[in-house]
All heavy atoms as a GROMACS GRO file, in nm:
protein
  554
    1MET      N    1   7.192   6.878   9.020
    1MET     CA    2   7.244   7.008   9.038
    1MET      C    3   7.382   7.027   8.998
    1MET      O    4   7.422   7.119   8.931
    1MET     CB    5   7.225   7.056   9.189
    1MET     CG    6   7.256   7.191   9.216
    1MET     SD    7   7.129   7.313   9.150
    1MET     CE    8   7.161   7.449   9.258
    2ALA      N    9   7.459   6.936   9.035
    2ALA     CA   10   7.608   6.928   9.002
    2ALA      C   11   7.620   6.917   8.849
    2ALA      O   12   7.717   6.976   8.797
    2ALA     CB   13   7.686   6.820   9.080
    3PHE      N   14   7.542   6.835   8.796
    3PHE     CA   15   7.547   6.809   8.643
    3PHE      C   16   7.512   6.944   8.574
    3PHE      O   17   7.586   6.980   8.476
    3PHE     CB   18   7.442   6.707   8.609
    3PHE     CG   19   7.441   6.683   8.456
    3PHE    CD1   20   7.542   6.622   8.395
    3PHE    CD2   21   7.325   6.728   8.384
    3PHE    CE1   22   7.548   6.607   8.247
    3PHE    CE2   23   7.332   6.706   8.245
    3PHE     CZ   24   7.435   6.650   8.174
    4GLN      N   25   7.412   7.025   8.628
    4GLN     CA   26   7.386   7.146   8.569
    4GLN      C   27   7.499   7.246   8.575
    4GLN      O   28   7.529   7.315   8.471
    4GLN     CB   29   7.259   7.205   8.637
    4GLN     CG   30   7.133   7.132   8.606
    4GLN     CD   31   7.013   7.189   8.681
    4GLN    OE1   32   7.036   7.248   8.779
    4GLN    NE2   33   6.890   7.162   8.634
    5LYS      N   34   7.562   7.252   8.681
    5LYS     CA   35   7.683   7.336   8.697
    5LYS      C   36   7.796   7.288   8.595
    5LYS      O   37   7.856   7.392   8.528
    5LYS     CB   38   7.746   7.334   8.836
    5LYS     CG   39   7.656   7.410   8.939
    5LYS     CD   40   7.726   7.408   9.072
    5LYS     CE   41   7.629   7.472   9.168
    5LYS     NZ   42   7.684   7.462   9.307
    6GLN      N   43   7.821   7.168   8.590
    6GLN     CA   44   7.918   7.120   8.490
    6GLN      C   45   7.882   7.157   8.347
    6GLN      O   46   7.959   7.192   8.269
    6GLN     CB   47   7.937   6.963   8.506
    6GLN     CG   48   8.003   6.922   8.639
    6GLN     CD   49   8.017   6.776   8.655
    6GLN    OE1   50   7.939   6.705   8.580
    6GLN    NE2   51   8.102   6.729   8.749
    7LEU      N   52   7.746   7.140   8.319
    7LEU     CA   53   7.709   7.165   8.186
    7LEU      C   54   7.715   7.319   8.157
    7LEU      O   55   7.760   7.352   8.044
    7LEU     CB   56   7.550   7.126   8.167
    7LEU     CG   57   7.490   7.146   8.031
    7LEU    CD1   58   7.575   7.055   7.929
    7LEU    CD2   59   7.341   7.086   8.039
    8LEU      N   60   7.685   7.402   8.257
    8LEU     CA   61   7.700   7.540   8.236
    8LEU      C   62   7.845   7.586   8.215
    8LEU      O   63   7.879   7.648   8.123
    8LEU     CB   64   7.643   7.622   8.359
    8LEU     CG   65   7.661   7.766   8.349
    8LEU    CD1   66   7.581   7.828   8.242
    8LEU    CD2   67   7.603   7.827   8.488
    9LEU      N   68   7.931   7.522   8.292
    9LEU     CA   69   8.077   7.543   8.283
    9LEU      C   70   8.131   7.507   8.149
    9LEU      O   71   8.201   7.570   8.077
    9LEU     CB   72   8.160   7.489   8.388
    9LEU     CG   73   8.145   7.554   8.530
    9LEU    CD1   74   8.215   7.464   8.647
    9LEU    CD2   75   8.196   7.693   8.520
   10ALA      N   76   8.088   7.385   8.100
   10ALA     CA   77   8.127   7.344   7.972
   10ALA      C   78   8.085   7.430   7.861
   10ALA      O   79   8.153   7.451   7.761
   10ALA     CB   80   8.067   7.191   7.946
   11ALA      N   81   7.953   7.480   7.873
   11ALA     CA   82   7.902   7.567   7.776
   11ALA      C   83   7.980   7.692   7.772
   11ALA      O   84   8.015   7.746   7.658
   11ALA     CB   85   7.750   7.590   7.798
   12MET      N   86   8.005   7.750   7.889
   12MET     CA   87   8.086   7.879   7.888
   12MET      C   88   8.222   7.863   7.838
   12MET      O   89   8.276   7.948   7.758
   12MET     CB   90   8.086   7.921   8.039
   12MET     CG   91   7.951   7.984   8.091
   12MET     SD   92   7.962   8.011   8.267
   12MET     CE   93   8.090   8.117   8.287
   13PHE      N   94   8.285   7.756   7.869
   13PHE     CA   95   8.413   7.725   7.819
   13PHE      C   96   8.417   7.711   7.665
   13PHE      O   97   8.503   7.763   7.597
   13PHE     CB   98   8.486   7.606   7.886
   13PHE     CG   99   8.620   7.573   7.828
   13PHE    CD1  100   8.737   7.642   7.864
   13PHE    CD2  101   8.636   7.474   7.744
   13PHE    CE1  102   8.863   7.617   7.807
   13PHE    CE2  103   8.763   7.435   7.689
   13PHE     CZ  104   8.867   7.506   7.719
   14GLY      N  105   8.319   7.633   7.617
   14GLY     CA  106   8.311   7.614   7.474
   14GLY      C  107   8.291   7.744   7.401
   14GLY      O  108   8.346   7.769   7.297
   15VAL      N  109   8.212   7.842   7.446
   15VAL     CA  110   8.183   7.966   7.385
   15VAL      C  111   8.308   8.045   7.388
   15VAL      O  112   8.353   8.109   7.286
   15VAL     CB  113   8.073   8.049   7.459
   15VAL    CG1  114   8.070   8.194   7.416
   15VAL    CG2  115   7.932   7.972   7.435
   16GLN      N  116   8.380   8.052   7.500
   16GLN     CA  117   8.510   8.122   7.496
   16GLN      C  118   8.609   8.067   7.407
   16GLN      O  119   8.680   8.144   7.335
   16GLN     CB  120   8.554   8.129   7.647
   16GLN     CG  121   8.478   8.213   7.741
   16GLN     CD  122   8.522   8.198   7.888
   16GLN    OE1  123   8.610   8.121   7.926
   16GLN    NE2  124   8.468   8.290   7.971
   17ALA      N  125   8.623   7.925   7.408
   17ALA     CA  126   8.726   7.869   7.314
   17ALA      C  127   8.690   7.902   7.167
   17ALA      O  128   8.778   7.926   7.094
   17ALA     CB  129   8.735   7.718   7.343
   18THR      N  130   8.564   7.897   7.143
   18THR     CA  131   8.518   7.925   7.009
   18THR      C  132   8.547   8.071   6.954
   18THR      O  133   8.601   8.093   6.858
   18THR     CB  134   8.367   7.895   6.987
   18THR    OG1  135   8.347   7.756   7.010
   18THR    CG2  136   8.320   7.928   6.841
   19ALA      N  137   8.526   8.166   7.056
   19ALA     CA  138   8.549   8.304   7.034
   19ALA      C  139   8.696   8.324   7.009
   19ALA      O  140   8.733   8.406   6.929
   19ALA     CB  141   8.492   8.386   7.156
   20LEU      N  142   8.771   8.262   7.099
   20LEU     CA  143   8.926   8.286   7.078
   20LEU      C  144   8.975   8.222   6.952
   20LEU      O  145   9.067   8.290   6.879
   20LEU     CB  146   8.998   8.222   7.203
   20LEU     CG  147   8.983   8.294   7.337
   20LEU    CD1  148   9.048   8.206   7.439
   20LEU    CD2  149   9.044   8.423   7.323
   21ALA      N  150   8.912   8.112   6.904
   21ALA     CA  151   8.959   8.046   6.783
   21ALA      C  152   8.922   8.128   6.667
   21ALA      O  153   8.990   8.118   6.558
   21ALA     CB  154   8.904   7.918   6.768
   22GLN      N  155   8.817   8.217   6.676
   22GLN     CA  156   8.768   8.289   6.557
   22GLN      C  157   8.806   8.440   6.568
   22GLN      O  158   8.752   8.519   6.489
   22GLN     CB  159   8.625   8.278   6.538
   22GLN     CG  160   8.570   8.138   6.521
   22GLN     CD  161   8.422   8.127   6.521
   22GLN    OE1  162   8.352   8.223   6.545
   22GLN    NE2  163   8.378   8.006   6.484
   23THR      N  164   8.904   8.475   6.649
   23THR     CA  165   8.950   8.603   6.652
   23THR      C  166   9.013   8.648   6.524
   23THR      O  167   9.112   8.582   6.482
   23THR     CB  168   9.042   8.641   6.774
   23THR    OG1  169   8.980   8.590   6.892
   23THR    CG2  170   9.101   8.769   6.783
   24PRO      N  171   8.965   8.751   6.460
   24PRO     CA  172   9.022   8.787   6.325
   24PRO      C  173   9.164   8.842   6.336
   24PRO      O  174   9.195   8.907   6.446
   24PRO     CB  175   8.929   8.896   6.276
   24PRO     CG  176   8.825   8.928   6.379
   24PRO     CD  177   8.859   8.829   6.491
   25THR      N  178   9.242   8.819   6.244
   25THR     CA  179   9.386   8.858   6.240
   25THR      C  180   9.401   8.955   6.128
   25THR      O  181   9.324   8.969   6.037
   25THR     CB  182   9.479   8.744   6.231
   25THR    OG1  183   9.449   8.688   6.100
   25THR    CG2  184   9.467   8.636   6.332
   26THR      N  185   9.522   9.021   6.121
   26THR     CA  186   9.543   9.104   6.004
   26THR      C  187   9.565   9.021   5.871
   26THR      O  188   9.530   9.080   5.770
   26THR     CB  189   9.692   9.183   6.020
   26THR    OG1  190   9.786   9.090   6.053
   26THR    CG2  191   9.668   9.292   6.141
   27THR      N  192   9.596   8.901   5.886
   27THR     CA  193   9.601   8.815   5.769
   27THR      C  194   9.465   8.792   5.712
   27THR      O  195   9.442   8.802   5.593
   27THR     CB  196   9.666   8.674   5.812
   27THR    OG1  197   9.796   8.687   5.862
   27THR    CG2  198   9.676   8.587   5.687
   28ASP      N  199   9.367   8.779   5.811
   28ASP     CA  200   9.227   8.772   5.762
   28ASP      C  201   9.182   8.899   5.688
   28ASP      O  202   9.113   8.892   5.593
   28ASP     CB  203   9.134   8.746   5.878
   28ASP     CG  204   9.157   8.612   5.939
   28ASP    OD1  205   9.190   8.522   5.879
   28ASP    OD2  206   9.143   8.607   6.072
   29LEU      N  207   9.217   9.008   5.737
   29LEU     CA  208   9.180   9.140   5.687
   29LEU      C  209   9.226   9.165   5.548
   29LEU      O  210   9.177   9.207   5.464
   29LEU     CB  211   9.223   9.254   5.777
   29LEU     CG  212   9.194   9.401   5.730
   29LEU    CD1  213   9.040   9.417   5.717
   29LEU    CD2  214   9.252   9.503   5.824
   30PHE      N  215   9.364   9.113   5.523
   30PHE     CA  216   9.420   9.142   5.389
   30PHE      C  217   9.408   9.014   5.299
   30PHE      O  218   9.483   9.003   5.205
   30PHE     CB  219   9.561   9.184   5.399
   30PHE     CG  220   9.570   9.327   5.471
   30PHE    CD1  221   9.608   9.337   5.606
   30PHE    CD2  222   9.543   9.433   5.392
   30PHE    CE1  223   9.614   9.458   5.661
   30PHE    CE2  224   9.550   9.564   5.458
   30PHE     CZ  225   9.584   9.572   5.585
   31ASP      N  226   9.312   8.930   5.330
   31ASP     CA  227   9.293   8.801   5.251
   31ASP      C  228   9.217   8.859   5.117
   31ASP      O  229   9.106   8.899   5.112
   31ASP     CB  230   9.202   8.704   5.324
   31ASP     CG  231   9.177   8.586   5.242
   31ASP    OD1  232   9.212   8.571   5.126
   31ASP    OD2  233   9.121   8.481   5.296
   32GLY      N  234   9.286   8.843   5.004
   32GLY     CA  235   9.233   8.897   4.881
   32GLY      C  236   9.121   8.807   4.828
   32GLY      O  237   9.046   8.859   4.734
   33SER      N  238   9.093   8.698   4.882
   33SER     CA  239   8.981   8.609   4.832
   33SER      C  240   8.865   8.629   4.905
   33SER      O  241   8.752   8.575   4.878
   33SER     CB  242   9.016   8.456   4.846
   33SER     OG  243   9.029   8.429   4.992
   34VAL      N  244   8.860   8.734   4.996
   34VAL     CA  245   8.734   8.770   5.072
   34VAL      C  246   8.693   8.908   5.062
   34VAL      O  247   8.776   8.997   5.063
   34VAL     CB  248   8.764   8.740   5.226
   34VAL    CG1  249   8.637   8.767   5.310
   34VAL    CG2  250   8.799   8.584   5.238
   35LEU      N  251   8.561   8.919   5.045
   35LEU     CA  252   8.505   9.064   5.029
   35LEU      C  253   8.457   9.101   5.169
   35LEU      O  254   8.374   9.033   5.232
   35LEU     CB  255   8.388   9.068   4.937
   35LEU     CG  256   8.314   9.200   4.925
   35LEU    CD1  257   8.414   9.310   4.875
   35LEU    CD2  258   8.194   9.190   4.833
   36HIS      N  259   8.519   9.208   5.225
   36HIS     CA  260   8.491   9.250   5.367
   36HIS      C  261   8.401   9.368   5.366
   36HIS      O  262   8.399   9.437   5.280
   36HIS     CB  263   8.616   9.283   5.441
   36HIS     CG  264   8.713   9.166   5.454
   36HIS    ND1  265   8.702   9.075   5.550
   36HIS    CD2  266   8.823   9.140   5.391
   36HIS    CE1  267   8.801   8.976   5.538
   36HIS    NE2  268   8.876   9.025   5.445
   37GLU      N  269   8.326   9.381   5.486
   37GLU     CA  270   8.244   9.495   5.504
   37GLU      C  271   8.317   9.565   5.618
   37GLU      O  272   8.333   9.510   5.736
   37GLU     CB  273   8.104   9.471   5.547
   37GLU     CG  274   8.027   9.583   5.579
   37GLU     CD  275   7.887   9.567   5.621
   37GLU    OE1  276   7.829   9.458   5.581
   37GLU    OE2  277   7.824   9.656   5.687
   38VAL      N  278   8.370   9.687   5.593
   38VAL     CA  279   8.436   9.775   5.687
   38VAL      C  280   8.361   9.894   5.707
   38VAL      O  281   8.330   9.957   5.612
   38VAL     CB  282   8.580   9.788   5.642
   38VAL    CG1  283   8.650   9.883   5.745
   38VAL    CG2  284   8.662   9.662   5.630
   39ARG      N  285   8.335   9.930   5.834
   39ARG     CA  286   8.264  10.055   5.862
   39ARG      C  287   8.361  10.160   5.934
   39ARG      O  288   8.420  10.112   6.033
   39ARG     CB  289   8.143  10.024   5.943
   39ARG     CG  290   8.031   9.944   5.867
   39ARG     CD  291   7.911   9.923   5.949
   39ARG     NE  292   7.815   9.851   5.866
   39ARG     CZ  293   7.695   9.888   5.836
   39ARG    NH1  294   7.664  10.023   5.868
   39ARG    NH2  295   7.619   9.821   5.756
   40VAL      N  296   8.366  10.276   5.876
   40VAL     CA  297   8.457  10.377   5.932
   40VAL      C  298   8.367  10.507   5.955
   40VAL      O  299   8.290  10.540   5.874
   40VAL     CB  300   8.566  10.408   5.833
   40VAL    CG1  301   8.647  10.523   5.877
   40VAL    CG2  302   8.645  10.288   5.808
   41THR      N  303   8.399  10.567   6.078
   41THR     CA  304   8.329  10.690   6.100
   41THR      C  305   8.440  10.804   6.112
   41THR      O  306   8.547  10.755   6.180
   41THR     CB  307   8.238  10.685   6.226
   41THR    OG1  308   8.310  10.653   6.344
   41THR    CG2  309   8.121  10.601   6.208
   42MET      N  310   8.425  10.912   6.079
   42MET     CA  311   8.518  11.020   6.098
   42MET      C  312   8.451  11.156   6.102
   42MET      O  313   8.326  11.175   6.068
   42MET     CB  314   8.619  11.015   5.982
   42MET     CG  315   8.559  11.039   5.843
   42MET     SD  316   8.690  11.028   5.698
   42MET     CE  317   8.804  10.928   5.752
   43LYS      N  318   8.525  11.256   6.147
   43LYS     CA  319   8.468  11.382   6.164
   43LYS      C  320   8.445  11.450   6.012
   43LYS      O  321   8.506  11.403   5.918
   43LYS     CB  322   8.566  11.477   6.232
   43LYS     CG  323   8.568  11.437   6.384
   43LYS     CD  324   8.683  11.528   6.455
   43LYS     CE  325   8.680  11.491   6.602
   43LYS     NZ  326   8.702  11.350   6.639
   44ASP      N  327   8.357  11.547   6.008
   44ASP     CA  328   8.306  11.586   5.877
   44ASP      C  329   8.430  11.656   5.805
   44ASP      O  330   8.451  11.633   5.688
   44ASP     CB  331   8.199  11.695   5.889
   44ASP     CG  332   8.145  11.738   5.752
   44ASP    OD1  333   8.111  11.647   5.679
   44ASP    OD2  334   8.138  11.855   5.736
   45GLY      N  335   8.509  11.726   5.881
   45GLY     CA  336   8.629  11.786   5.809
   45GLY      C  337   8.721  11.689   5.751
   45GLY      O  338   8.787  11.707   5.646
   46ASP      N  339   8.744  11.580   5.826
   46ASP     CA  340   8.840  11.471   5.782
   46ASP      C  341   8.774  11.403   5.646
   46ASP      O  342   8.856  11.368   5.560
   46ASP     CB  343   8.858  11.370   5.885
   46ASP     CG  344   8.946  11.427   5.995
   46ASP    OD1  345   9.031  11.503   5.970
   46ASP    OD2  346   8.931  11.379   6.119
   47TRP      N  347   8.646  11.384   5.655
   47TRP     CA  348   8.573  11.327   5.534
   47TRP      C  349   8.579  11.411   5.417
   47TRP      O  350   8.615  11.364   5.301
   47TRP     CB  351   8.433  11.296   5.583
   47TRP     CG  352   8.343  11.255   5.465
   47TRP    CD1  353   8.238  11.307   5.399
   47TRP    CD2  354   8.356  11.129   5.394
   47TRP    NE1  355   8.180  11.235   5.300
   47TRP    CE2  356   8.266  11.124   5.288
   47TRP    CE3  357   8.451  11.027   5.399
   47TRP    CZ2  358   8.247  11.019   5.204
   47TRP    CZ3  359   8.435  10.920   5.307
   47TRP    CH2  360   8.338  10.915   5.210
   48GLN      N  361   8.566  11.552   5.428
   48GLN     CA  362   8.573  11.637   5.321
   48GLN      C  363   8.729  11.634   5.266
   48GLN      O  364   8.746  11.633   5.146
   48GLN     CB  365   8.542  11.774   5.359
   48GLN     CG  366   8.391  11.786   5.404
   48GLN     CD  367   8.298  11.745   5.301
   48GLN    OE1  368   8.317  11.753   5.179
   48GLN    NE2  369   8.194  11.677   5.342
   49ALA      N  370   8.830  11.632   5.358
   49ALA     CA  371   8.962  11.626   5.313
   49ALA      C  372   9.001  11.486   5.236
   49ALA      O  373   9.065  11.493   5.138
   49ALA     CB  374   9.053  11.636   5.430
   50LEU      N  375   8.939  11.386   5.284
   50LEU     CA  376   8.961  11.250   5.219
   50LEU      C  377   8.895  11.253   5.086
   50LEU      O  378   8.967  11.211   4.981
   50LEU     CB  379   8.899  11.144   5.308
   50LEU     CG  380   8.888  11.006   5.245
   50LEU    CD1  381   9.036  10.954   5.214
   50LEU    CD2  382   8.816  10.911   5.336
   51LYS      N  383   8.779  11.310   5.063
   51LYS     CA  384   8.714  11.323   4.936
   51LYS      C  385   8.803  11.401   4.844
   51LYS      O  386   8.809  11.377   4.724
   51LYS     CB  387   8.575  11.376   4.945
   51LYS     CG  388   8.474  11.273   5.015
   51LYS     CD  389   8.339  11.306   5.001
   51LYS     CE  390   8.298  11.438   5.050
   51LYS     NZ  391   8.155  11.462   5.034
   52ALA      N  392   8.848  11.518   4.894
   52ALA     CA  393   8.931  11.606   4.811
   52ALA      C  394   9.067  11.544   4.766
   52ALA      O  395   9.114  11.585   4.656
   52ALA     CB  396   8.951  11.737   4.886
   53SER      N  397   9.123  11.460   4.845
   53SER     CA  398   9.260  11.410   4.806
   53SER      C  399   9.272  11.257   4.842
   53SER      O  400   9.372  11.214   4.887
   53SER     CB  401   9.360  11.494   4.898
   53SER     OG  402   9.337  11.476   5.028
   54TYR      N  403   9.179  11.186   4.793
   54TYR     CA  404   9.174  11.040   4.817
   54TYR      C  405   9.292  10.966   4.743
   54TYR      O  406   9.327  10.863   4.772
   54TYR     CB  407   9.040  10.983   4.793
   54TYR     CG  408   9.002  10.978   4.646
   54TYR    CD1  409   9.027  10.867   4.558
   54TYR    CD2  410   8.929  11.092   4.588
   54TYR    CE1  411   8.993  10.876   4.427
   54TYR    CE2  412   8.898  11.089   4.452
   54TYR     CZ  413   8.928  10.980   4.380
   54TYR     OH  414   8.898  10.978   4.255
   55GLN      N  415   9.332  11.030   4.636
   55GLN     CA  416   9.438  10.964   4.560
   55GLN      C  417   9.580  10.990   4.612
   55GLN      O  418   9.681  10.940   4.546
   55GLN     CB  419   9.428  11.001   4.409
   55GLN     CG  420   9.298  10.962   4.345
   55GLN     CD  421   9.280  11.002   4.205
   55GLN    OE1  422   9.332  11.113   4.167
   55GLN    NE2  423   9.222  10.919   4.118
   56THR      N  424   9.594  11.065   4.711
   56THR     CA  425   9.736  11.092   4.768
   56THR      C  426   9.754  10.982   4.873
   56THR      O  427   9.667  10.908   4.907
   56THR     CB  428   9.740  11.230   4.834
   56THR    OG1  429   9.648  11.239   4.951
   56THR    CG2  430   9.698  11.346   4.730
   57ASP      N  431   9.875  10.987   4.916
   57ASP     CA  432   9.909  10.886   5.029
   57ASP      C  433   9.900  10.958   5.167
   57ASP      O  434   9.968  10.908   5.257
   57ASP     CB  435  10.051  10.837   4.998
   57ASP     CG  436  10.083  10.708   5.078
   57ASP    OD1  437   9.990  10.650   5.122
   57ASP    OD2  438  10.203  10.676   5.092
   58ALA      N  439   9.814  11.055   5.184
   58ALA     CA  440   9.797  11.126   5.310
   58ALA      C  441   9.720  11.040   5.407
   58ALA      O  442   9.621  10.983   5.373
   58ALA     CB  443   9.729  11.251   5.290
   59PRO      N  444   9.764  11.035   5.539
   59PRO     CA  445   9.688  10.970   5.637
   59PRO      C  446   9.564  11.048   5.677
   59PRO      O  447   9.569  11.178   5.676
   59PRO     CB  448   9.793  10.960   5.751
   59PRO     CG  449   9.871  11.073   5.737
   59PRO     CD  450   9.894  11.103   5.589
   60PHE      N  451   9.464  10.985   5.712
   60PHE     CA  452   9.341  11.039   5.772
   60PHE      C  453   9.303  10.995   5.894
   60PHE      O  454   9.313  10.854   5.915
   60PHE     CB  455   9.229  11.028   5.665
   60PHE     CG  456   9.252  11.095   5.528
   60PHE    CD1  457   9.310  11.033   5.428
   60PHE    CD2  458   9.214  11.240   5.521
   60PHE    CE1  459   9.326  11.107   5.306
   60PHE    CE2  460   9.250  11.297   5.403
   60PHE     CZ  461   9.304  11.240   5.304
   61THR      N  462   9.248  11.064   5.995
   61THR     CA  463   9.211  11.019   6.115
   61THR      C  464   9.074  10.965   6.121
   61THR      O  465   8.980  11.024   6.057
   61THR     CB  466   9.227  11.134   6.227
   61THR    OG1  467   9.359  11.178   6.218
   61THR    CG2  468   9.186  11.090   6.363
   62VAL      N  469   9.043  10.853   6.172
   62VAL     CA  470   8.901  10.795   6.177
   62VAL      C  471   8.863  10.777   6.324
   62VAL      O  472   8.951  10.778   6.414
   62VAL     CB  473   8.886  10.653   6.113
   62VAL    CG1  474   8.920  10.669   5.967
   62VAL    CG2  475   8.986  10.555   6.170
   63ASP      N  476   8.739  10.808   6.359
   63ASP     CA  477   8.690  10.784   6.492
   63ASP      C  478   8.666  10.645   6.530
   63ASP      O  479   8.711  10.603   6.638
   63ASP     CB  480   8.563  10.873   6.520
   63ASP     CG  481   8.578  11.018   6.498
   63ASP    OD1  482   8.690  11.066   6.527
   63ASP    OD2  483   8.494  11.081   6.447
   64THR      N  484   8.612  10.567   6.434
   64THR     CA  485   8.582  10.412   6.458
   64THR      C  486   8.622  10.337   6.335
   64THR      O  487   8.593  10.400   6.234
   64THR     CB  488   8.445  10.388   6.506
   64THR    OG1  489   8.357  10.425   6.407
   64THR    CG2  490   8.411  10.461   6.632
   65PHE      N  491   8.674  10.219   6.356
   65PHE     CA  492   8.690  10.133   6.248
   65PHE      C  493   8.625  10.002   6.287
   65PHE      O  494   8.673   9.940   6.391
   65PHE     CB  495   8.841  10.113   6.226
   65PHE     CG  496   8.877  10.018   6.120
   65PHE    CD1  497   8.905  10.069   5.983
   65PHE    CD2  498   8.899   9.889   6.143
   65PHE    CE1  499   8.934   9.974   5.884
   65PHE    CE2  500   8.935   9.792   6.048
   65PHE     CZ  501   8.958   9.842   5.910
   66GLN      N  502   8.524   9.948   6.219
   66GLN     CA  503   8.457   9.823   6.258
   66GLN      C  504   8.475   9.730   6.149
   66GLN      O  505   8.452   9.754   6.025
   66GLN     CB  506   8.315   9.845   6.283
   66GLN     CG  507   8.286   9.941   6.400
   66GLN     CD  508   8.140   9.962   6.426
   66GLN    OE1  509   8.052   9.948   6.335
   66GLN    NE2  510   8.099   9.999   6.545
   67TRP      N  511   8.517   9.602   6.196
   67TRP     CA  512   8.524   9.489   6.101
   67TRP      C  513   8.499   9.364   6.169
   67TRP      O  514   8.544   9.340   6.284
   67TRP     CB  515   8.668   9.495   6.047
   67TRP     CG  516   8.713   9.378   5.967
   67TRP    CD1  517   8.655   9.327   5.855
   67TRP    CD2  518   8.813   9.286   6.000
   67TRP    NE1  519   8.716   9.215   5.806
   67TRP    CE2  520   8.819   9.188   5.895
   67TRP    CE3  521   8.904   9.276   6.102
   67TRP    CZ2  522   8.905   9.085   5.898
   67TRP    CZ3  523   8.993   9.172   6.102
   67TRP    CH2  524   8.996   9.072   6.004
   68LYS      N  525   8.410   9.288   6.105
   68LYS     CA  526   8.368   9.157   6.164
   68LYS      C  527   8.289   9.192   6.295
   68LYS      O  528   8.316   9.108   6.386
   68LYS     CB  529   8.474   9.062   6.174
   68LYS     CG  530   8.525   9.007   6.042
   68LYS     CD  531   8.603   8.882   6.058
   68LYS     CE  532   8.619   8.815   5.929
   68LYS     NZ  533   8.685   8.684   5.928
   69GLY      N  534   8.229   9.290   6.319
   69GLY     CA  535   8.147   9.318   6.441
   69GLY      C  536   8.239   9.369   6.554
   69GLY      O  537   8.199   9.392   6.670
   70ALA      N  538   8.368   9.395   6.529
   70ALA     CA  539   8.459   9.440   6.637
   70ALA      C  540   8.509   9.577   6.614
   70ALA      O  541   8.546   9.604   6.497
   70ALA     CB  542   8.569   9.340   6.649
   71ALA      N  543   8.506   9.661   6.697
   71ALA     CA  544   8.573   9.797   6.682
   71ALA      C  545   8.721   9.782   6.704
   71ALA      O  546   8.774   9.720   6.806
   71ALA     CB  547   8.508   9.896   6.780
   72VAL      N  548   8.804   9.832   6.607
   72VAL     CA  549   8.939   9.823   6.627
   72VAL      C  550   8.993   9.962   6.647
   72VAL      O  551   8.958  10.057   6.604
   72VAL     CB  552   9.000   9.767   6.487
   72VAL    CG1  553   9.154   9.758   6.502
   72VAL    CG2  554   8.946   9.636   6.459
   0.00000   0.00000   0.00000
């Protein structure tokens, strides 16, 4: 029984340590050698405005930004 608890704690610690070690950073996001999948959702009006003026430097509001399975 004590061995099972130790094994469970070791497994839990290992998963947490692995998760912390793999937390993406902004350096990872802007790594030019990697092709990323980024999912963005926004209101319809913001989407229409983005399509109309995507070549400008205007900021646009997004509802969600997902990258590597995490919402940012």
